[in-house]
C-alpha positions in Angstrom: 110.0 98.2 121.3 108.3 96.1 118.6 110.0 94.4 115.6 108.6 95.1 112.3 107.7 92.1 110.2 109.0 91.4 106.7 107.5 93.8 104.1 104.7 92.5 102.0 106.1 91.6 98.4 105.5 93.9 95.7 102.7 92.5 93.6 103.9 91.9 89.9 101.3 94.1 88.3 102.5 96.9 90.5 106.2 96.1 89.6 105.4 96.1 85.9 102.5 98.7 85.8 104.6 100.7 83.4 104.4 97.8 80.8 100.8 97.0 81.4 98.4 97.9 78.2 95.9 100.2 79.0 93.1 97.7 78.7 94.7 95.8 81.5 93.1 95.4 84.9 94.6 95.6 88.4 93.1 94.5 91.9 92.8 96.7 94.9 96.0 96.2 96.7 97.9 97.5 93.5 95.6 100.7 93.3 96.2 101.1 96.9 100.1 101.2 96.4 99.8 103.3 93.3 98.1 106.3 95.2 100.1 105.5 98.3 96.9 105.1 100.6 94.9 102.2 102.3 92.5 100.1 100.6 89.7 102.0 102.8 90.9 105.2 101.1 90.8 103.8 97.9 87.0 103.0 98.4 86.4 106.6 100.1 88.1 108.3 96.9 86.1 106.1 94.4 83.0 107.1 96.4 84.1 110.9 96.5 84.8 110.9 92.7 88.6 111.4 92.9 89.5 107.9 91.7 87.8 105.9 88.9 85.5 103.1 90.1 86.6 99.5 89.6 84.6 97.0 87.7 83.1 94.1 89.6 84.2 91.1 87.6 82.5 88.6 90.1 81.2 88.2 93.6 84.2 89.7 96.0 86.4 90.4 92.7 86.7 94.0 91.7 89.4 95.3 89.2 90.5 98.7 87.9 91.3 99.6 84.4 95.1 100.4 84.0 94.2 103.3 81.4 91.7 105.1 83.8 94.2 104.7 86.6 97.1 106.2 84.7 94.8 109.1 83.5 94.1 109.7 87.4 97.7 109.4 88.0 98.4 112.2 85.7 95.5 114.3 87.0 93.3 113.9 84.1 89.9 112.9 83.9 89.1 109.4 83.0 
């Protein structure tokens, strides 16, 4: 039997998500954890239109708006 390694630490942005203002942005690992899916599935859902698209902040850096994610979590349109 294989032994599982230590669990990844919970990002502060996820731990404190409820305290973040709607104008805040979070990165891909937080979005994946919020929706209990893989990062690849986040991108699939964005392409399908079931998750809001992230905003490209720079080359290789994409972030999602917290307010839009809250609406998606509540089943509202963003």
